[in-house]
N, C-alpha and C positions, 0 to 999 in steps of 0.2 A: 504494500499500499504506500503510495506517495505522501509526503509530508505536507505537500502545499494544496490548498483549496483551490479549485480552478473555476470558480463561479465568476461571473461578469461584473466587475467592478462598476459601480453606478446604477445597477438594477436592484440592490438591495441595501438596507441600512447598514452602516458601518458597524463592525463588532469590535469590542476592545480586545478579543483574542481571536485568533484563526481558527477555523472551523476544525481542524484535524490536529490541533497542538497535542492531543493525547497521545499520538502516534509517535512523537518525538521522545526517545527514551531519556530519561534523566539519570545520570550516572554521579557516583560519588568521586569527587575529584579534589586535589588540593587547593584550597582558598588561595587566590592571588591578592596581593595588597594593590590590587588597582581597581578603580571605579570607572565605569565606562558610562558615560552621559548620552543618552540616545534621544535625540529632538526630532518628532515625527513633523513635518512640516504643514504648515496651514491648519485649515479647520473646515468644517461643513458649511460655516457661513462665510468664508472667503470667497469673494468674486472671482468669477473665471476658474482657472486651474482645473481644467477638465479638457477631454477629447472634443474635437469638433461635432462628433455625434452626440455627446452628452450635452454640450451647451448650445447647439444649434441645430442639431438633427441633421447634420450633414454626413452622408454616407461615405464608406462602408460603416455599418453598425457595430461600433467598437466602444462600448460604455466604459469610461475611465474617469475616476475622480482622484486627484493628487493626494488629497488629505487621507482618502480611504486607503489608498495603495501605500503611502508612507507608514500608516498605523499597522498594516498588515505585516510589511517586511520588519518593522521594528519588532513586532509580537515574535516573529520567527527567530530573528537575529538574538533577541533576549535570550531565549531558550538556549541556543547554540553556544552563547557566550557564557551563561551561567553553568553550562556543562564543562566549560573550561575552567572554572573557577573565578570567574570574574564577579565583582559586585556591580550589577547592572541597574541604571535607573532610568526609567522612561520619563522625560522632563514633562511632556504634557500628556496626561491620562484623559483629559477632556476631549471631547469630539470638536467643541468650538474653538475658533482660533483665539490664541492667547497671545498678548503683546510681545513684541521682542523684548523689551526692556524686562519684563517679568520672566521670560524664559531665560534670559540671561542672568537675572537674580536668582532664580532657582539653582542654576548650575553653580553659580559662585558660592551658593550656601553649601553645596555638596563638596566644593572644593576646600571650604574652610573645615568641613567636617573630616575630609580625607587628610588634609594636612595635620589635624590634631591627632589623627590615629597613625600617622606616618605612612599613609597611603599616598599612590599617584591618581591622577585623574586626567581623562581625556574625553573630549566631546565630539560628535558627529551629528550634524543636522541633515536628515535625508529627505530629498526632494526629487521631483522630475522636472525637465526642463521644458521650454516652450520657445518657438521663434516667431508666432504669430499672434493674433488677437482671439484665437479659439474659433473663427467661423469659417475656416478652411483649413484643409489639410497642407502642411508644409513640407520641406524637402531637408530641412536641418536633421541632423541625426547624431547620436553618440553618447558616450558616457564621460563626464568630465568631474573635477575636484577642484573646489575652491579654497584659497586662504587669504589672509590680510595681506598687505602690501609689506614687502621686507621679508628678511629672512629670520626664521625661528623654528622651535621643534614642531610647530604646525605643519612647516614644510615637509619635515621628514614623515609625520603622519601622512600627509597628502600623498607624498612619493610612495610610500609603502602601499596606499590604496591602489594608486593608479598602477603600480606594478601588478598587483593582485587582479585588477580589472583587465589588464592586457592577457594575464595568464588565463583566467577564467573565460573571457570572451573570444579567446583564439579559437579559430574554427568553427565559430557560431555566426559569422557573417555580421558581426556587430562591431561597431566603430569604437574606438577611444579618442577622444579628442584632448589635446595637448597645447600649453602655451610655452614654448621653449626659450622665450627671450631672456629669462634668467638663468637658464641651464637646468631647470628642473620642468616637470610637466603639469604643475598645477597652475590654474588662472588665479591671478590676484585681484582683489577688490576689498575694499573695506566694509563687506557684508557684516550686518549686526551680529549674527549667530557665529561669526568667525572672530568678531572684534571685542564682543562682550565677556566670553568667558575668560577667567584667569587661569588657564590650562592650555595645552594644545587643542586646537578647535579647527575643524573643517566643515565644509559643506559640500555634499555629493549631489550632482545632477544626473539622475540615473535615467538616461534616455530621454527622448522627446515625446510628450503627451498629445503632440499634434504632427506626429509622424506616423503613418499607417503601419510601416514595418516595425518601428520601434515599440507601438502600442500592441500590435500582434504578440510581440516576443514578451513584453512585460506581462501580458495577461496569461501566458502559458505557464505551466508547471516548470518547465525548463528555464524560463525567464526569472520567474521568481526565485528559484533556486540559486541562479547564477548571481542575482543582486544581492542575496544574503551571503552567499559564498565571497564576494567580492569584499564586503564589509568585515566577514568573520576572518578570511586570510590576512587583510590588510591590517586589522587590529592586533592580530597575533605577531605579525612580522614587526609592526612598531615596537611593541612591548618588549620583543626579544632584543631589537636594536639598540632600545634604550636601557636594556639590562634591568627592568622593573622586574 
C-alpha cells in the first residue's frame, strides 16, 4: 500500500493529517538535538494560490490549492523526520492564513527554547510557485529554493536541498531551477520567511501550480513522494554537514 493519498486537491476540505498516515511505520530511534520548523505556506483564505482550473475553471481539470498541498506535504514530512529522531514543529496548524510576522515570532520562540536546551534549529517554508495570475496555464516550470541576500548557514541548507532535488528529480523529467550568480544554486531575496527566523531558514518553491505537467506530477503519488524526499534528504544532509 502506498503512503500517499492520491485524491484531487481542491475537491475536498483540507485535512490536518493525510489520509493514509497510519501506514507509515513509526520506529524507535535516537533523539537528535535538532528542531525542524516546518511552515506550510498560505491558507484557505489566501486569494489566488491555485491552479487555473481551481481559480477560473480553465481546462484541463486539475484541481490544486497551494495551502492544502503544503499542509499535506508537511504532514508526511513530519512523520519521516520524527522517525529519524528530529523534534518537528509545524508552525501553522490552522487552515487560515497566519501573518508572516506571527509565523516568524512562532519560529523564534522555538529557537529560544532550543537554545536553552542546547538544541539546533532550522526552518523551511514550503510553497508552490506560479508565473501568471491564475487565469491561464503557463510555461514556467521547475523546483527552486530561496534564501536571504548574502551568505550564511541558510545557503548551506539551501544547497543541500537543491542537491537533493537534483538527485530525486533525476530521470523524472522534472526541472530544477538555479541562480548561479554567486556560486551556489539558491535564489536570493529578502522574503519574510527567510528573513524573520533567527536560524538557518529557506523557502522552497515546489514546482508551478499554473503549469499543466508540474501540477499533474504534484498530484501523483510519485510526485508527492518526490517532494517529501527532497526535503527529507536535504535536511539530513544539512544536519550531517553542520555536525549537529
